[in-house]
C-alpha positions in Angstrom: -81.9 50.7 -59.5 -79.5 49.6 -56.7 -76.0 50.7 -56.8 -72.9 49.1 -55.5 -72.3 51.8 -52.9 -75.8 51.6 -51.3 -75.2 47.9 -50.3 -78.4 46.4 -51.8 -78.5 44.1 -54.9 -82.0 43.1 -55.9 -82.3 39.8 -57.8 -84.4 41.4 -60.5 -81.5 43.8 -61.2 -78.9 41.0 -61.4 -79.9 39.1 -64.5 -78.3 35.7 -65.4 -76.2 35.6 -68.5 -75.1 32.6 -70.4 -71.3 32.3 -69.9 -70.7 28.9 -71.5 -72.6 25.9 -72.9 -75.2 25.0 -70.2 -73.9 27.5 -67.7 -75.6 30.8 -66.7 -74.2 33.3 -64.1 -75.7 36.2 -62.2 -73.4 38.6 -60.5 -74.9 39.4 -57.1 -73.5 41.6 -54.3 -70.0 42.8 -54.9 -67.4 45.4 -54.1 -63.7 46.0 -54.6 -62.7 43.2 -52.2 -65.5 40.7 -52.5 -68.0 39.2 -55.0 -70.9 36.8 -54.9 -72.2 35.0 -58.0 -75.0 32.5 -58.5 -74.5 29.9 -61.3 -76.9 27.5 -62.9 -75.5 24.3 -64.6 -77.3 22.0 -67.0 -76.4 18.3 -66.6 -73.1 17.5 -68.3 -72.1 21.2 -68.5 -68.4 21.7 -67.9 -66.7 24.4 -65.9 -63.4 24.2 -67.9 -60.1 23.8 -66.0 -58.7 27.3 -65.4 -56.9 29.4 -62.9 -57.1 33.0 -61.7 -55.5 35.2 -59.1 -58.7 35.3 -57.0 -59.4 33.2 -53.9 -62.7 31.4 -54.5 -65.3 29.5 -52.5 -68.0 27.5 -54.2 -71.1 26.4 -52.2 -73.3 23.8 -53.9 -76.9 24.8 -53.6 -78.3 21.9 -55.5 -77.3 19.2 -58.0 -74.2 17.0 -58.1 -70.8 18.1 -59.4 -67.4 16.5 -59.9 -64.9 19.2 -58.9 -61.2 19.1 -59.7 -58.8 21.3 -57.6 -55.2 20.7 -58.5 -54.8 17.0 -59.2 -57.7 15.9 -56.9 -61.3 15.2 -58.0 -64.2 14.9 -55.6 -68.0 14.5 -56.2 -70.0 17.1 -54.2 -73.7 17.8 -53.8 -76.0 20.2 -52.0 -74.5 21.6 -48.8 -70.9 20.8 -49.8 -68.3 23.5 -50.6 -64.8 24.1 -52.0 -62.0 26.5 -51.3 -59.6 27.4 -54.1 -56.4 29.3 -53.4 -55.1 31.9 -55.8 -53.5 30.4 -58.9 -54.7 26.8 -58.5 -56.0 25.0 -61.5 -59.7 24.0 -61.0 -62.9 23.1 -62.8 -66.0 21.0 -62.6 -68.4 18.8 -64.4 -72.1 18.9 -63.6 -73.4 15.3 -63.0 -77.0 16.4 -62.1 -78.3 19.8 -63.0 -77.7 22.2 -60.2 -76.8 25.6 -58.8 -73.7 27.0 -57.2 -72.9 30.1 -55.2 -69.4 31.4 -55.9 -67.6 33.9 -53.7 -64.4 35.6 -54.9 -61.9 37.9 -53.3 -61.0 40.3 -54.7 -63.9 41.2 -57.0 -63.8 39.6 -60.5 -63.7 42.8 -62.6 -63.7 40.6 -65.7 -67.3 39.5 -64.8 -68.5 43.1 -64.9 -67.7 43.8 -68.5 
């Protein structure tokens, strides 16, 4: 099994877990300062509005999403990305089933429980 300190994270060792209705997340490579996660959204799944102290980038791998960051809403699709500063309220609604890659700094220790 790969370990955080050897630098390799094999997909088969990073299983996806259901984190909300229609949303699954796999925690991929991570360390104290950085974390990468892959998420799968069913159509109409909602990433509820929330905030956290981590800086976050979301890269849309596939599908279509309406993202809200602060008071602004924008529809994004494959190839688009977002940048969320620490403490900003944000969320999304999946308009067409798809996948996201989320990058956090520092690591989301709450995702490792």
